[in-house]
VORO-250841 format. One line per field, with one value per residue: residue in three letters; residue number from 0; x, y, z of N, C-alpha, C, O in turn. Coordinates in nm, 4 decimals. Each point is the difference from the previous one (the first is absolute). Layout:
BEGIN
residuo (ALA,...)
num (NUM,...)
n.east (X,...)
n.north (Y,...)
n.up (Z,...)
ca.east (X,...)
ca.north (Y,...)
ca.up (Z,...)
c.east (X,...)
c.north (Y,...)
c.up (Z,...)
o.east (X,...)
o.north (Y,...)
o.up (Z,...)
This chain:
BEGIN
residuo (MET,ASN,LYS,ILE,LEU,MET,ILE,THR,ILE,ILE,ALA,LEU,THR,LEU,PHE,ILE,ALA,GLY,CYS,GLY,GLU,ALA,GLU,PHE,ASN,ASP,SER,THR,GLU,LYS,THR,THR,THR,ASN,ILE,GLU,GLU,THR,PRO,GLU,PRO,GLU,PRO,VAL,GLU,THR,GLN,VAL,THR,GLU,THR,ALA,PRO,ALA,ASN,GLU,PRO,VAL,GLU,VAL,LYS,ASP,CYS,THR,ASP,THR,ASP,ASP,GLY,LYS,VAL,TYR,ASP,THR,TRP,GLY,ARG,VAL,THR,ASP,GLU,ASP,GLY,LYS,ILE,PHE,SER,ASP,THR,CYS,ILE,ASN,ILE,ASN,THR,LEU,LYS,GLU,PHE,TYR,CYS,ASP,SER,PHE,GLY,ASN,ALA,GLU,TYR,LYS,GLU,ILE,GLU,CYS,PRO,ASP,MET,CYS,LYS,ASN,GLY,LYS,CYS,TYR,SER,GLU,GLU,LYS,ILE,ASP,THR,CYS,THR,ASP,PRO,ASP,LEU,GLY,PRO,ASN,ALA,LYS,TYR,THR,LYS,THR,THR,VAL,ILE,ASP,SER,ASN,GLY,GLU,TYR,GLU,ASP,TYR,CYS,ALA,SER,PHE,ASP,ARG,VAL,ALA,GLU,TYR,TYR,CYS,ASN,GLN,TYR,GLY,ILE,HIS,GLN,SER,ASP,GLU,ILE,ASP,CYS,ASP,ASN,GLY,CYS,GLU,ASP,GLY,ALA,CYS,VAL,GLU)
num (0,1,2,3,4,5,6,7,8,9,10,11,12,13,14,15,16,17,18,19,20,21,22,23,24,25,26,27,28,29,30,31,32,33,34,35,36,37,38,39,40,41,42,43,44,45,46,47,48,49,50,51,52,53,54,55,56,57,58,59,60,61,62,63,64,65,66,67,68,69,70,71,72,73,74,75,76,77,78,79,80,81,82,83,84,85,86,87,88,89,90,91,92,93,94,95,96,97,98,99,100,101,102,103,104,105,106,107,108,109,110,111,112,113,114,115,116,117,118,119,120,121,122,123,124,125,126,127,128,129,130,131,132,133,134,135,136,137,138,139,140,141,142,143,144,145,146,147,148,149,150,151,152,153,154,155,156,157,158,159,160,161,162,163,164,165,166,167,168,169,170,171,172,173,174,175,176,177,178,179,180,181,182,183,184,185,186,187,188,189,190,191,192,193)
n.east (3.2256,0.0309,-0.0450,0.1483,0.1585,-0.0402,-0.0029,0.1973,0.0946,-0.0673,0.0772,0.1998,0.0118,-0.0562,0.1596,0.1664,-0.0367,0.0131,0.2045,0.1021,-0.0707,0.0937,0.2094,0.0184,-0.0443,0.1718,0.1611,-0.0473,0.0288,0.2083,0.0846,-0.0491,0.1117,0.1850,-0.0885,0.0919,-0.2117,0.1100,-0.0707,-0.1701,0.2061,-0.0200,-0.1731,0.2026,-0.1332,0.0327,0.1262,-0.0692,0.1700,-0.1125,0.1930,-0.0216,0.1019,0.0624,-0.0511,-0.2116,0.1397,-0.1030,-0.0595,0.1308,-0.2174,0.0761,0.0245,-0.1181,0.0677,-0.1234,-0.1558,0.1618,-0.0910,-0.0106,0.0428,-0.1193,0.1413,0.0758,-0.0102,-0.0922,0.2259,-0.1363,0.2055,-0.1298,0.0102,-0.2186,0.0102,-0.0568,-0.1390,0.0680,-0.1830,0.1112,-0.1333,-0.0900,-0.0317,0.0332,-0.2151,-0.0661,-0.0084,0.1130,0.0759,-0.0015,0.0977,0.0470,0.1683,-0.0338,-0.0826,-0.1787,-0.1029,-0.1444,-0.0428,-0.0115,-0.1729,-0.0338,-0.1524,0.0063,-0.0592,-0.0617,0.1694,0.1467,0.2240,-0.1061,0.2124,-0.0607,-0.1669,-0.1811,0.1047,-0.2254,0.1179,-0.1782,0.0661,-0.0691,-0.0560,-0.0491,0.2105,-0.1907,0.1130,-0.1601,0.1480,-0.0130,0.1731,0.1456,-0.1337,-0.0545,0.2043,-0.2094,-0.0753,0.0434,0.1231,-0.0278,0.1088,-0.0455,-0.0203,0.1181,-0.0679,-0.2098,-0.0837,0.0930,-0.1746,0.0816,-0.1066,-0.1545,0.0840,-0.1859,-0.1224,-0.0798,-0.0752,0.2220,-0.1037,0.2186,-0.1822,0.1775,0.0281,-0.0566,0.1228,-0.1725,0.0578,-0.1380,-0.1880,0.1970,-0.1287,-0.0592,-0.0632,-0.1141,0.0908,-0.2123,0.0608,-0.0928,0.1565,-0.0246,0.1436,0.0354,0.1615,-0.0855,-0.0948,-0.1349,-0.0791,0.0952)
n.north (9.1045,0.2088,0.1536,0.0461,0.1431,0.2175,0.0982,0.0609,0.1868,0.1972,0.0728,0.0981,0.2146,0.1584,0.0623,0.1384,0.2229,0.1009,0.0465,0.1783,0.1952,0.0630,0.0835,0.2194,0.1527,0.0424,0.1387,0.2169,0.0922,0.0582,0.1909,0.1928,0.0534,0.0945,0.2015,-0.1779,0.0066,0.0163,-0.1747,0.0516,0.0118,-0.1659,0.0245,0.0324,-0.1721,0.0808,-0.1541,0.0471,-0.0520,-0.0517,0.0907,-0.2157,0.1493,0.0462,-0.2171,0.0624,-0.0279,-0.1935,0.2084,-0.1601,0.0591,0.0939,-0.2060,0.0219,-0.1944,0.0499,0.1329,0.1484,0.1577,-0.0187,0.0343,-0.0871,-0.1502,0.1976,-0.0814,0.2002,0.0030,0.1798,-0.0423,0.1720,0.1046,0.0377,-0.1923,0.1069,-0.0007,-0.1521,0.0276,-0.1934,0.0857,-0.0715,-0.0066,-0.1898,-0.0357,0.1893,0.1624,-0.0672,0.0488,-0.0340,-0.0401,0.1976,-0.1383,0.2225,0.0264,0.1058,-0.2003,0.0089,0.1199,-0.2165,0.0915,-0.2031,0.1100,-0.1177,-0.0564,0.0210,-0.1480,0.0052,0.0012,0.1660,-0.0738,0.1367,0.1201,-0.1267,-0.0407,0.0059,-0.1920,-0.0188,0.1159,0.2105,-0.2140,0.1982,-0.0378,-0.1149,0.1029,-0.1611,0.0765,0.2232,-0.0269,0.1650,0.0739,-0.2108,-0.0245,0.0792,-0.2101,0.0196,-0.0133,0.1266,-0.1861,0.2062,-0.1997,0.1933,-0.0067,0.0487,-0.2042,0.1087,-0.1439,0.1608,-0.1937,0.1423,0.0645,-0.0464,-0.1544,0.1858,0.1299,0.0464,-0.1558,0.0187,-0.0211,-0.0934,0.0742,-0.2168,0.1543,0.0936,0.2018,-0.0551,0.1214,0.0599,-0.0835,0.2119,-0.1174,0.1823,-0.0961,0.0140,0.1529,-0.2031,-0.1606,0.0811,0.1736,-0.2181,0.1479,0.1980,0.0590,-0.1053,0.1861,-0.1887)
n.up (-6.0137,0.0571,-0.1522,-0.1530,0.0512,-0.0064,-0.1992,-0.0782,0.0806,-0.0826,-0.1963,0.0020,0.0600,-0.1463,-0.1406,0.0604,0.0044,-0.1940,-0.0697,0.0846,-0.0879,-0.1915,0.0031,0.0527,-0.1646,-0.1408,0.0758,-0.0346,-0.2033,-0.0647,0.0784,-0.1049,-0.1855,0.0820,0.0406,0.1030,-0.0739,0.1956,-0.1194,0.1418,0.0875,-0.1509,0.1440,0.0844,-0.0658,0.2076,-0.0973,0.2099,-0.1304,0.1898,-0.0588,0.0546,0.1328,-0.2095,-0.0041,-0.0466,0.1747,-0.0525,0.0638,0.0857,0.0012,0.1922,-0.0819,0.1891,-0.0934,0.1814,-0.0942,0.0532,0.1310,-0.2235,0.2183,-0.1673,-0.0859,-0.0758,0.2091,-0.0432,-0.0223,-0.0101,-0.0841,0.0674,-0.1989,-0.0384,-0.1157,-0.1905,0.1788,-0.1534,0.1283,-0.0462,-0.1594,0.1930,-0.2216,-0.1144,0.0452,-0.1055,0.1549,-0.1828,0.2052,-0.2224,0.1984,-0.1003,-0.0522,0.0199,-0.2067,0.0863,0.0137,-0.1717,0.1846,-0.0527,-0.1110,0.0955,-0.1236,0.1932,-0.2079,0.2143,-0.0201,0.1707,0.0239,0.1109,-0.0068,0.1673,-0.0867,0.0382,-0.1968,0.0029,0.0096,-0.1341,-0.1825,0.0379,0.0253,0.0952,0.0635,0.0220,0.1630,-0.0005,0.1517,-0.0225,-0.1413,0.0248,-0.1650,-0.0346,-0.0810,0.0122,-0.0196,-0.2218,0.1865,-0.1852,-0.0657,-0.0774,-0.1070,-0.0246,-0.2147,0.0625,0.0363,0.1765,-0.0055,0.1338,0.0494,-0.0817,0.1983,-0.1196,0.1071,0.0934,-0.1695,-0.0024,-0.1264,0.0558,-0.1277,0.1033,-0.2111,-0.0222,-0.1104,-0.1099,0.0802,0.1661,-0.0080,0.0896,0.1617,-0.0400,0.1808,-0.0597,0.1828,-0.0726,0.1534,-0.0189,-0.0161,-0.2076,0.0196,-0.0438,0.0520,-0.0693,0.1950,-0.1473,0.0978,0.0883)
ca.east (0.0491,-0.0404,-0.1396,-0.0079,0.0570,-0.0947,-0.1170,0.0438,0.0140,-0.1349,-0.0636,0.0672,-0.0434,-0.1381,0.0039,0.0525,-0.1000,-0.1145,0.0386,0.0098,-0.1359,-0.0620,0.0554,-0.0513,-0.1394,0.0002,0.0379,-0.1096,-0.1040,0.0441,-0.0103,-0.1409,-0.0612,0.0591,-0.0509,-0.1198,-0.0507,0.0146,-0.0845,0.0708,0.0156,-0.0831,0.0781,0.0429,0.0151,0.1260,0.0100,0.1352,0.0226,0.1242,0.0681,0.1224,0.1178,0.0601,0.1032,-0.0268,-0.0846,-0.1285,0.0020,-0.1093,-0.0051,-0.0011,-0.1337,0.0022,-0.1301,0.0275,-0.0546,0.0614,-0.0828,-0.1445,-0.0270,-0.1283,-0.0318,0.1002,0.0000,0.1294,0.0149,0.0883,0.0633,0.0529,0.1270,-0.0147,-0.0232,-0.1436,-0.0343,-0.1332,-0.0255,-0.1119,-0.1152,-0.1298,-0.0919,-0.1233,0.0128,0.0381,0.0959,0.1336,0.0811,0.1340,0.1060,0.1200,0.0917,-0.0029,0.1323,0.0777,0.0271,-0.1070,-0.1030,-0.1262,-0.0891,-0.1001,-0.1119,-0.0204,-0.1151,0.0458,-0.0873,-0.1030,-0.0069,0.1221,0.0136,0.1370,0.0837,0.0303,-0.1148,-0.0162,-0.0890,-0.0329,0.1119,0.1052,-0.0630,0.0925,-0.0369,-0.0415,-0.0562,-0.0837,-0.0352,-0.1400,-0.0778,-0.0970,-0.0168,-0.1015,0.0475,0.0376,0.0282,0.1316,0.1093,0.0909,0.0926,-0.0093,0.1315,0.0052,0.1329,0.0352,0.0341,-0.0897,-0.0989,-0.0676,-0.1240,0.0198,-0.1167,0.0018,-0.0538,-0.0508,-0.1053,0.0178,0.1212,0.0477,0.0144,0.0698,-0.0331,0.0529,-0.1048,-0.0004,0.1247,0.1101,0.0614,-0.0645,-0.0952,-0.0588,-0.1275,-0.0292,-0.1247,-0.0507,0.0022,-0.1116,0.0461,0.1308,0.1133,0.1199,0.1110,-0.0169,-0.1176,-0.1199,-0.0303,-0.1233)
ca.north (-0.1286,-0.0279,-0.0374,-0.1330,-0.0901,-0.0066,-0.0738,-0.1377,-0.0564,-0.0167,-0.1083,-0.1227,-0.0260,-0.0475,-0.1308,-0.0965,-0.0114,-0.0719,-0.1401,-0.0579,-0.0133,-0.1095,-0.1238,-0.0174,-0.0421,-0.1362,-0.0946,-0.0023,-0.0828,-0.1380,-0.0447,-0.0094,-0.1087,-0.1274,-0.0422,-0.0822,-0.0487,-0.1445,-0.0484,-0.0511,-0.1450,-0.0831,-0.0544,-0.1378,-0.0693,-0.0722,-0.0817,-0.0068,-0.1283,0.0005,-0.1281,0.0032,0.0000,-0.1320,-0.0438,0.0368,-0.1043,0.0390,-0.0336,-0.0833,0.0088,-0.1259,-0.0448,-0.1445,-0.0659,-0.1297,-0.1122,0.0066,0.0506,-0.0230,-0.1384,0.0236,-0.0965,0.0164,0.1331,0.0667,0.1372,0.0811,0.1142,0.0879,0.0674,0.0870,-0.0827,-0.0226,-0.1416,-0.0265,-0.1441,-0.0562,0.0013,-0.0289,0.1139,-0.0653,-0.1465,-0.0511,0.0848,0.0170,0.1142,-0.0588,0.0987,-0.0477,0.1064,0.0167,-0.0037,0.1162,-0.0141,0.0597,-0.0916,0.0089,-0.1099,-0.0424,-0.0671,-0.1306,-0.0772,-0.1343,-0.1052,-0.0376,0.0975,0.0673,-0.0050,0.0236,0.0598,-0.0901,-0.0667,-0.1435,-0.0697,-0.1320,-0.0906,0.0233,0.0219,-0.0213,-0.0960,0.0722,-0.0890,0.0653,-0.1066,-0.0011,-0.0285,0.0941,0.1319,0.0065,-0.0655,0.1187,-0.0292,-0.0610,0.0803,-0.0826,0.0695,-0.0398,0.0094,-0.0102,0.0333,0.1359,0.0061,-0.0563,0.0992,-0.0498,0.0684,0.0979,0.0809,0.1282,0.0934,-0.0701,-0.0960,-0.0501,-0.0769,-0.0082,-0.1436,-0.0330,-0.1267,-0.0144,0.0177,-0.0983,0.0053,-0.0423,0.1201,0.0387,0.1089,0.0114,0.0677,0.0343,-0.0658,0.0471,-0.0932,0.0323,0.0140,0.0646,-0.0691,-0.0098,-0.0790,-0.0418,-0.0845,0.0462,-0.0686,-0.0803)
ca.up (0.0245,0.1365,-0.0014,-0.0594,0.1000,0.1094,-0.0469,-0.0137,0.1358,0.0545,-0.0748,0.0423,0.1378,-0.0081,-0.0625,0.0973,0.1073,-0.0565,-0.0157,0.1346,0.0529,-0.0732,0.0539,0.1364,-0.0124,-0.0513,0.1053,0.0966,-0.0580,0.0055,0.1391,0.0325,-0.0743,0.0403,0.1308,-0.0139,0.1274,0.0129,0.1101,0.1176,-0.0121,0.0863,0.1111,-0.0183,0.1275,0.0139,0.1205,0.0529,0.0646,0.0767,0.0028,0.0787,-0.0865,-0.0183,0.0926,0.1388,0.0590,0.0562,0.1416,0.0481,0.1446,0.0740,0.0376,0.0254,0.0096,0.0630,-0.0771,-0.1331,-0.1101,-0.0031,0.0398,0.0651,0.1058,0.1054,0.0599,-0.0140,0.0464,-0.0833,0.0665,-0.1039,0.0263,0.1167,0.1183,0.0213,-0.0135,-0.0534,0.0112,-0.0747,0.0902,-0.0595,0.0003,0.0443,0.0021,-0.1326,-0.0717,0.0568,-0.0426,-0.0086,-0.0194,-0.0682,-0.0426,-0.1447,-0.0637,0.0440,0.1423,0.0800,0.0485,-0.0725,0.0355,-0.0970,0.0641,-0.0619,0.0455,0.0373,-0.0532,0.0970,0.1077,0.0431,0.1453,0.0476,-0.1026,-0.1123,-0.0614,0.0210,-0.0923,0.0534,-0.0252,0.0986,0.1297,0.1120,0.1028,0.1196,0.1028,0.1004,0.0963,0.0443,-0.1206,-0.0541,0.0580,0.1049,0.1224,0.0752,0.1402,0.0108,-0.0557,-0.0798,-0.0894,-0.1405,-0.0640,-0.1459,-0.0518,0.0408,0.1426,0.1004,0.0416,0.1195,0.0357,0.1077,0.0339,-0.0710,0.0995,0.1182,-0.0339,-0.1376,-0.0255,-0.1383,-0.0227,-0.1246,-0.0648,-0.1359,-0.1012,-0.1089,-0.0761,0.0862,0.0561,0.1258,-0.0027,0.1338,0.0181,0.1391,0.0408,0.1295,0.1134,0.0896,0.1366,-0.0006,-0.0632,0.0832,-0.0497,-0.1373,-0.0202,0.0685,0.1259,-0.0190)
c.east (-0.0320,-0.1444,-0.0141,0.0530,-0.0991,-0.1221,0.0365,0.0103,-0.1386,-0.0697,0.0592,-0.0448,-0.1429,-0.0066,0.0436,-0.1031,-0.1201,0.0295,0.0056,-0.1377,-0.0698,0.0529,-0.0553,-0.1440,-0.0091,0.0328,-0.1090,-0.1118,0.0380,-0.0148,-0.1454,-0.0627,0.0580,-0.0514,-0.1294,-0.0466,0.0130,-0.0849,0.0871,0.0141,-0.0910,0.0855,0.0289,0.0163,0.1329,-0.0045,0.1456,0.0122,0.1327,0.0594,0.1253,0.1180,0.0608,0.1101,-0.0192,-0.0918,-0.1309,-0.0005,-0.1243,0.0063,0.0045,-0.1423,0.0078,-0.1419,0.0233,-0.0592,0.0408,-0.0958,-0.1461,-0.0294,-0.1236,-0.0329,0.1034,-0.0079,0.1385,-0.0044,0.1022,0.0544,0.0623,0.1276,-0.0055,-0.0257,-0.1469,-0.0311,-0.1446,-0.0204,-0.1161,-0.1170,-0.1280,-0.0880,-0.1380,0.0212,0.0483,0.1139,0.1284,0.0630,0.1450,0.1028,0.1209,0.0879,-0.0082,0.1428,0.0880,0.0309,-0.1024,-0.0963,-0.1290,-0.0904,-0.0975,-0.1101,-0.0342,-0.1277,0.0485,-0.0982,-0.1128,-0.0133,0.1358,0.0009,0.1467,0.0945,0.0427,-0.1279,0.0019,-0.0912,-0.0264,0.1140,0.1082,-0.0642,0.1009,-0.0540,-0.0284,-0.0585,-0.0736,-0.0477,-0.1469,-0.0990,-0.1096,-0.0187,-0.0993,0.0406,0.0508,0.0375,0.1371,0.1033,0.0946,0.0910,-0.0137,0.1378,-0.0184,0.1381,0.0453,0.0362,-0.1018,-0.0897,-0.0837,-0.1268,0.0283,-0.1306,0.0141,-0.0545,-0.0497,-0.1006,0.0070,0.1321,0.0332,0.0378,0.0659,-0.0446,0.0618,-0.1153,0.0157,0.1288,0.1207,0.0757,-0.0731,-0.0939,-0.0559,-0.1322,-0.0099,-0.1384,-0.0400,0.0063,-0.1103,0.0474,0.1393,0.1068,0.1167,0.1013,-0.0252,-0.1160,-0.1188,-0.0192,-0.1333,-0.1013)
c.north (-0.0426,-0.0465,-0.1412,-0.1020,-0.0198,-0.0826,-0.1472,-0.0662,-0.0246,-0.1164,-0.1339,-0.0394,-0.0530,-0.1401,-0.1067,-0.0199,-0.0788,-0.1474,-0.0673,-0.0225,-0.1151,-0.1329,-0.0281,-0.0495,-0.1426,-0.0987,-0.0075,-0.0873,-0.1464,-0.0546,-0.0227,-0.1186,-0.1349,-0.0491,-0.0751,-0.0403,-0.1514,-0.0455,-0.0515,-0.1512,-0.0728,-0.0506,-0.1477,-0.0627,-0.0732,-0.0785,-0.0047,-0.1318,0.0062,-0.1393,0.0153,0.0018,-0.1399,-0.0227,0.0489,-0.1046,0.0593,-0.0479,-0.0811,0.0012,-0.1392,-0.0309,-0.1505,-0.0520,-0.1406,-0.1180,0.0061,0.0364,-0.0309,-0.1482,0.0054,-0.0977,0.0018,0.1428,0.0597,0.1429,0.0694,0.1140,0.0863,0.0707,0.0885,-0.0780,-0.0218,-0.1456,-0.0125,-0.1509,-0.0409,-0.0110,-0.0321,0.1234,-0.0475,-0.1502,-0.0572,0.0744,0.0204,0.1271,-0.0479,0.1086,-0.0658,0.1201,0.0120,0.0060,0.1193,-0.0049,0.0671,-0.1075,0.0272,-0.1116,-0.0283,-0.0696,-0.1254,-0.0619,-0.1424,-0.1053,-0.0377,0.1001,0.0625,0.0004,0.0205,0.0484,-0.0930,-0.0646,-0.1485,-0.0538,-0.1376,-0.0985,0.0137,0.0368,-0.0333,-0.1084,0.0784,-0.1009,0.0820,-0.1080,-0.0012,-0.0050,0.1007,0.1272,0.0056,-0.0714,0.1070,-0.0272,-0.0638,0.0922,-0.0939,0.0879,-0.0594,0.0232,-0.0121,0.0453,0.1407,0.0120,-0.0679,0.1116,-0.0583,0.0819,0.0966,0.0746,0.1357,0.1107,-0.0840,-0.1091,-0.0517,-0.0757,0.0090,-0.1452,-0.0236,-0.1360,-0.0016,0.0188,-0.1033,-0.0028,-0.0409,0.1165,0.0346,0.1181,0.0099,0.0727,0.0364,-0.0537,0.0532,-0.1125,0.0424,0.0310,0.0653,-0.0879,0.0026,-0.0890,-0.0589,-0.0945,0.0606,-0.0808,-0.0720,0.0346)
c.up (0.1415,0.0047,-0.0533,0.0997,0.1149,-0.0401,-0.0132,0.1382,0.0583,-0.0706,0.0417,0.1412,-0.0008,-0.0614,0.1000,0.1111,-0.0504,-0.0154,0.1355,0.0590,-0.0689,0.0511,0.1380,-0.0056,-0.0511,0.1098,0.1054,-0.0513,0.0060,0.1405,0.0358,-0.0715,0.0391,0.1362,-0.0228,0.1385,0.0007,0.1178,0.1153,-0.0151,0.0990,0.1166,-0.0229,0.1373,-0.0001,0.1289,0.0412,0.0742,0.0728,-0.0021,0.0830,-0.0960,-0.0074,0.1032,0.1429,0.0589,0.0528,0.1453,0.0355,0.1515,0.0621,0.0427,0.0217,0.0164,0.0522,-0.0754,-0.1474,-0.1128,0.0160,0.0230,0.0891,0.1124,0.1130,0.0523,-0.0138,0.0495,-0.0893,0.0847,-0.1086,0.0462,0.1247,0.1282,0.0309,-0.0309,-0.0452,0.0012,-0.0888,0.0973,-0.0764,0.0126,0.0462,-0.0121,-0.1334,-0.0673,0.0782,-0.0554,0.0096,-0.0290,-0.0652,-0.0336,-0.1520,-0.0547,0.0379,0.1490,0.0891,0.0464,-0.0766,0.0505,-0.1136,0.0779,-0.0796,0.0559,0.0259,-0.0519,0.0967,0.1135,0.0269,0.1520,0.0338,-0.1104,-0.1114,-0.0498,0.0336,-0.1073,0.0592,-0.0205,0.1076,0.1343,0.1080,0.0930,0.1271,0.0987,0.1049,0.0973,0.0429,-0.1164,-0.0329,0.0789,0.1164,0.1282,0.0950,0.1453,0.0221,-0.0640,-0.0738,-0.0840,-0.1401,-0.0621,-0.1514,-0.0463,0.0397,0.1473,0.0888,0.0537,0.1129,0.0259,0.1149,0.0263,-0.0684,0.0890,0.1178,-0.0373,-0.1445,-0.0103,-0.1492,-0.0224,-0.1355,-0.0501,-0.1389,-0.0992,-0.1111,-0.0809,0.0842,0.0608,0.1292,-0.0222,0.1414,-0.0061,0.1470,0.0332,0.1375,0.1032,0.0981,0.1420,0.0093,-0.0634,0.0954,-0.0704,-0.1392,-0.0254,0.0733,0.1287,-0.0170,0.1070)
o.east (-0.0272,-0.0350,-0.0782,-0.0557,-0.0196,-0.0478,-0.0804,-0.0407,-0.0237,-0.0649,-0.0713,-0.0234,-0.0303,-0.0786,-0.0606,-0.0243,-0.0545,-0.0872,-0.0468,-0.0228,-0.0726,-0.0776,-0.0313,-0.0381,-0.0842,-0.0625,-0.0217,-0.0585,-0.0820,-0.0462,-0.0350,-0.0787,-0.0656,0.0217,-0.0949,0.0813,-0.0465,-0.0004,0.1131,-0.0921,-0.0266,0.1170,-0.0853,0.0686,0.0372,-0.0619,0.0897,-0.0770,0.1049,-0.0688,0.0596,-0.0009,-0.0055,0.0675,0.0926,-0.1040,-0.0037,0.0276,-0.1120,0.1041,-0.0336,-0.0685,0.0593,-0.0881,0.0676,0.0497,-0.0597,0.0046,-0.0533,-0.0316,0.0075,-0.0811,0.0055,0.0017,0.0998,-0.1058,0.1049,-0.0742,0.0859,0.0461,0.1010,-0.0152,-0.0331,0.0522,-0.0894,0.0781,-0.0981,0.0162,-0.0085,-0.0201,-0.0702,0.1120,0.0506,0.0509,-0.0018,-0.0107,0.0583,-0.0047,0.0265,-0.0447,0.0127,0.0962,0.1204,0.0610,0.0270,-0.0186,-0.0461,0.0453,-0.0229,0.0275,-0.0166,-0.0227,0.0486,-0.1195,-0.1144,-0.1111,0.1036,-0.0993,0.0876,0.1171,0.1031,-0.0999,0.1059,-0.0912,0.0738,0.0151,0.0757,0.0014,0.0631,-0.1204,0.0789,-0.0766,0.0447,-0.0886,-0.0537,-0.1210,-0.1139,0.0552,-0.0132,-0.0822,0.1188,0.0510,0.0350,-0.0171,0.0508,-0.0145,0.0159,0.0645,-0.0620,0.0884,0.1177,0.0544,-0.0839,0.0458,-0.0715,-0.0007,0.0845,-0.0912,0.0926,0.0359,0.0183,-0.0052,-0.1008,0.1015,-0.0887,0.1011,-0.0571,-0.0311,0.0518,-0.1039,0.0879,0.0250,0.1139,0.1194,-0.1219,0.0240,0.0057,-0.0230,0.0500,-0.0971,0.0839,-0.0260,0.0001,-0.0552,0.0672,-0.0243,0.0305,-0.0354,0.0300,-0.0023,0.0157,0.0296,-0.0977,-0.1095)
o.north (-0.1169,-0.0916,-0.0784,-0.1089,-0.1116,-0.0805,-0.0874,-0.1150,-0.1034,-0.0815,-0.0991,-0.1177,-0.0968,-0.0844,-0.1066,-0.1129,-0.0810,-0.0824,-0.1130,-0.1016,-0.0762,-0.0936,-0.1147,-0.0908,-0.0775,-0.1056,-0.1058,-0.0784,-0.0858,-0.1126,-0.0995,-0.0733,-0.1015,-0.1160,0.0533,-0.0192,-0.0680,0.0652,-0.0443,-0.0663,0.0488,-0.0323,-0.0738,0.0547,-0.0665,0.0423,-0.0237,-0.0272,0.0263,-0.0983,0.1074,-0.0700,-0.0769,0.0937,-0.0096,-0.0298,0.1143,-0.1166,0.0435,-0.0272,-0.0994,0.0856,-0.0711,0.0699,-0.0802,-0.1117,-0.0672,-0.0601,-0.0037,-0.0744,0.0435,0.0324,-0.0926,0.0955,-0.0706,0.0554,-0.0565,0.0654,-0.0459,-0.0211,0.0177,0.0597,-0.0594,-0.0577,0.0657,-0.0739,0.0729,-0.0446,0.0209,0.0522,0.0708,-0.0437,-0.1121,-0.0470,0.0396,0.0279,-0.0031,0.0629,-0.1184,0.1141,-0.0999,-0.0101,-0.0020,0.0924,0.0231,-0.1004,0.1140,-0.0883,0.0823,-0.0798,0.0048,0.0021,-0.0669,0.0273,-0.0175,0.0400,-0.0524,0.0348,-0.0564,-0.0379,0.0225,-0.0069,-0.0616,0.0679,-0.0460,-0.0945,-0.0939,0.1161,-0.1057,-0.0246,0.0855,-0.0886,0.1069,-0.0790,-0.1071,0.0106,-0.0392,0.0163,0.1048,-0.0167,0.0052,0.0891,-0.0349,0.0431,-0.0966,0.1222,-0.1206,0.1018,-0.0943,0.0216,0.0333,0.1021,-0.0775,0.1118,-0.0986,0.1224,-0.0282,-0.0007,0.0759,0.1168,-0.1217,-0.1048,-0.0423,0.0427,-0.0052,-0.0478,0.0345,-0.0893,0.1019,-0.0649,-0.0859,-0.0972,0.0099,-0.0108,-0.0144,0.0857,-0.0969,0.0839,-0.0717,0.0236,0.0146,-0.1162,0.1133,0.0887,-0.0125,-0.1157,0.1036,-0.1054,-0.1170,-0.0668,0.0731,-0.1194,0.0578,-0.0561)
o.up (0.0273,0.0745,0.0538,0.0143,0.0480,0.0799,0.0323,0.0169,0.0625,0.0656,0.0154,0.0274,0.0696,0.0430,0.0111,0.0427,0.0749,0.0276,0.0141,0.0657,0.0638,0.0194,0.0318,0.0739,0.0454,0.0090,0.0590,0.0747,0.0326,0.0189,0.0635,0.0598,-0.0235,0.0353,-0.0574,0.0905,-0.0914,0.1045,-0.0199,-0.0476,0.1098,-0.0204,-0.0493,0.0863,-0.0967,0.0976,-0.0808,0.0921,-0.0589,0.0273,0.0072,-0.1014,0.0960,0.0425,0.0806,-0.0586,0.0455,0.0281,-0.0265,0.0598,-0.0644,0.0559,-0.0812,0.0500,-0.0645,0.0138,-0.0841,-0.1073,0.1109,-0.0929,0.1149,0.0867,0.0809,-0.0777,0.0148,0.0299,-0.0311,0.0733,-0.0752,0.1122,0.0681,0.1066,0.1026,-0.0954,0.0533,-0.0600,-0.0144,0.1136,-0.1210,0.1096,0.0723,-0.0266,-0.0045,-0.1017,0.1166,-0.1194,0.1084,-0.1057,0.0206,0.0113,-0.0708,0.0762,-0.0257,0.0538,0.1179,-0.0688,-0.0055,0.0728,-0.0886,0.0896,-0.1219,0.1210,-0.0912,-0.0116,-0.0418,0.0347,-0.0409,0.0638,-0.0655,-0.0026,-0.0633,0.0715,0.0119,-0.0472,0.0871,0.0775,0.0249,0.0408,-0.0015,0.0065,0.0402,-0.0381,0.0418,-0.0325,0.0283,0.0200,-0.0251,0.1088,0.0633,0.0901,0.0320,0.0680,0.1127,-0.1140,0.0569,-0.0028,-0.0193,0.0248,-0.0492,0.0830,-0.0137,0.0421,-0.0460,0.0240,-0.0181,-0.0127,0.0850,-0.0826,0.0286,-0.0151,0.0021,0.0644,-0.0566,0.0552,-0.0853,0.0515,-0.1035,0.0788,-0.0458,0.0121,0.0072,-0.0712,-0.0457,0.0281,0.0093,-0.0851,0.0757,-0.0871,0.0866,-0.0720,0.0889,-0.0311,0.0481,0.0650,0.1024,-0.0343,0.0592,-0.0528,-0.0238,-0.1034,0.0978,0.0048,-0.0476,0.0017)
């Protein structure tokens, strides 16, 4: 009976061990067969947009413009938040560099082609010619010291050097202009010596 009991225990042990191994192999196969190769996902482009949180004010810097913006026939000056000053200026005889304050309070500029000419930081057109007076009537009256007057001020002839006079006159647009003219006998008191 001992032998029968022993054989039964051994048979039972082998049976149980065999069943457990079969289950283990089945689960290994299942695990192995369930693993699939998956392709790497394609990269996706994303855009991050920063927005100000609701109910928060947008800070606008202090900026002032004496001609109130893009006014091309008026000279102006812009002062930004840091106290830097930018003046409307002529880049050449036809082009104005007009400074203004942008919507964020920064000093910006725009280059403008003037209709006829640019002078003293503003555009001129034939429709808007300044009044100008020149007592000696032109750029070649080098022997007489005079004062030219236009909307920008008064301009007196002067000696640019020992032998050159700066002679002011009115140009075709009614704006003062000056030329330096050679003096044969020298220059004294804003006129050539005769």
